[in-house]
C-alpha positions as CSV (number, residue, x, y, z in Angstrom):
1,M,0.0,0.0,0.0
2,S,1.0,3.5,-0.6
3,K,0.5,6.5,1.5
4,F,-0.8,8.4,-1.6
5,Y,-3.6,6.0,-2.6
6,D,-5.7,3.1,-1.4
7,M,-5.9,0.0,-3.5
8,R,-9.3,-1.5,-4.2
9,P,-9.5,-5.1,-5.4
10,F,-11.1,-5.5,-8.8
11,E,-14.1,-7.9,-9.2
12,Y,-15.0,-9.3,-12.5
13,P,-18.6,-9.3,-13.4
14,P,-20.3,-12.8,-13.3
15,S,-20.1,-14.8,-16.5
16,P,-23.3,-14.9,-18.5
17,T,-25.5,-18.0,-18.0
18,S,-26.2,-20.1,-21.1
19,S,-29.8,-21.2,-21.8
20,D,-31.7,-23.2,-24.3
21,D,-31.9,-20.2,-26.7
22,E,-28.3,-18.8,-26.1
23,Y,-25.0,-20.3,-25.5
24,F,-21.9,-18.3,-24.4
25,G,-18.3,-19.0,-25.2
26,S,-15.2,-16.9,-24.5
27,G,-15.8,-13.7,-26.4
28,W,-18.6,-15.2,-28.5
29,S,-22.2,-16.5,-28.3
30,V,-24.8,-18.2,-30.5
31,R,-28.4,-17.5,-30.0
32,K,-31.9,-18.3,-31.3
33,Q,-34.2,-15.3,-31.9
34,G,-37.6,-16.3,-33.2
35,D,-36.9,-18.5,-36.2
36,K,-33.4,-17.0,-36.9
37,F,-30.1,-17.9,-35.5
38,Y,-27.0,-15.7,-34.9
39,F,-23.3,-16.0,-34.1
40,S,-22.1,-12.9,-32.2
41,Y,-18.4,-12.3,-31.5
42,I,-15.8,-9.6,-30.8
43,S,-14.0,-8.9,-34.0
44,G,-10.2,-8.8,-34.3
45,Q,-10.2,-5.4,-35.9
46,L,-8.4,-2.4,-34.4
47,Q,-10.3,-1.5,-31.2
48,G,-12.4,-4.6,-31.7
49,H,-16.2,-4.3,-31.9
50,S,-19.1,-6.6,-31.6
51,D,-20.1,-8.3,-34.8
52,E,-23.0,-10.6,-35.7
53,V,-23.8,-13.0,-38.5
54,E,-26.9,-15.0,-39.2
55,I,-26.3,-18.7,-39.2
56,S,-28.3,-21.8,-40.0
57,E,-30.2,-23.8,-37.4
58,D,-27.9,-26.8,-38.0
59,D,-24.8,-24.5,-37.3
60,F,-26.5,-23.2,-34.1
61,Y,-27.0,-26.7,-32.7
62,C,-23.6,-28.0,-33.9
63,I,-21.7,-25.1,-32.2
64,K,-23.9,-25.3,-29.1
65,C,-23.4,-29.0,-28.6
66,S,-19.7,-29.3,-29.6
67,S,-16.5,-28.2,-28.1
68,M,-15.4,-26.2,-31.1
69,S,-12.9,-23.4,-30.5
70,F,-13.5,-19.8,-31.6
71,D,-11.1,-20.2,-34.5
72,E,-12.8,-23.4,-35.7
73,I,-16.2,-21.7,-35.5
74,C,-14.9,-18.7,-37.5
75,R,-13.4,-21.0,-40.2
76,K,-16.7,-23.0,-40.4
77,L,-18.8,-19.9,-40.8
78,G,-16.3,-18.0,-43.0
79,V,-16.0,-15.0,-40.7
80,H,-12.9,-13.0,-39.8
């Protein structure tokens, strides 16, 4: 500790909880919204931003039920 400032421990927010309609990975998620399905992720662009692409129902269940890595998912879907 310093005499000039007090340190406060940082607490990370709780991880989001997956459900039947949305599954969370590390920096990405797949979700069902009505009859459409989406893959959301943080892009690798400068200052990264959230990006989203529509995917098929088969891709949604394949990603949700498998242990695919983020890179494998991006290659499968053809996103950067």
